[in-house]
N, C-alpha and C positions, 0 to 999 in steps of 0.2 A: 750851341742851342741848348736851351734848358727844357724845351717841350718838343714833342715829335711833330707838331703842326707848325713849327717855326718857319720851315721853308715855304710852306703854303701861305702863311701869313705874310712873309716877306714878298713872295711873288705877287700876291694880291695887292699889297700896298704899293709895290713898284709899278704894277700895271696901272693902277689908278693915278699915281703920280705922273707917269709917262703920258697918259691920255690927257691929263690936265695941262702939263707943260707943252705938249705938242700944239696947243691952241695959240701959243704966243712965243714959242722958242723954235727956231729951225733946228730940230733934232738931227737932221741929216747933215747939217753943217758942222755940228759938234761931234757926232758919233759915227763910227763906221757901221755900227748896228746899235739898236736900242739897248740900254743897260739891262742886264739879266742876272738871275740868281743861279749860282752853281753850288752844289753840295758835294765837296770832295770826300766827305765821310759822314757818318750818321750824326756826329756832334758838332760839325763845323759847316758853315756856309759862307759864301762870299758874294757880294754884289759886284759884278764886273762892269766897268766903264771902259769900253773900247773906243777911245777918243781919236779923233783925227789930229795930225800934227798941228793943224791950224786952229784947233779948238781954243776958245778963250773963256768960255763960261763954265767949263767942266768942274772947276773947284767949287764954285758956288752951288752948282746943281748937285754935286756930291754931298755937300753939307745939308742941302734940303732933304735928300734921301736919308741921310743919317738921322736927321730929326724925325722923319717919319718912322724909321725902324726903332729908334731908341725908345719910343713910347709904346712899342709892342711888347706884350707880355710873353716871356719865354725866349726873347732874343737879347743877347748881351754882346755889345761891341767890344772887341779887344783892341782893334787898331786898324790902321790903313796899311795895306801891303801893295807895293809897286810890283806888278807882274813883269815889267820890263827889266828892272834891276834885280828883281827877286829879293828885295829887302823891305823890311818894315820901315815906315816913316818914324824916326825916333821919337818925335814929340807926340805921336798919336797913340803910343802904347803906355804912356805914363800913367801909373796907377792901375794898370790892367792886371788882372789876376790870372 
């Protein structure tokens, strides 16, 4: 994050996005719990998608969230990290600094 209010901005945008999506997507079918923001240290945050094994829409939903956050001032996406394998998706970090 480049700004101290980046976590709050991400939380606000994610909340609005989740409320909007819940009107026409069965979020309980896709997620164990609603996507949330975690800040492991002062300069890093991650949006966690805790998906069900049967989830089919999560990739498209994740891209929508990325689009919401990419337009936020003070937030820079580095890539996608898989918390199950504990590895970065190789194509997602191309060009990251």
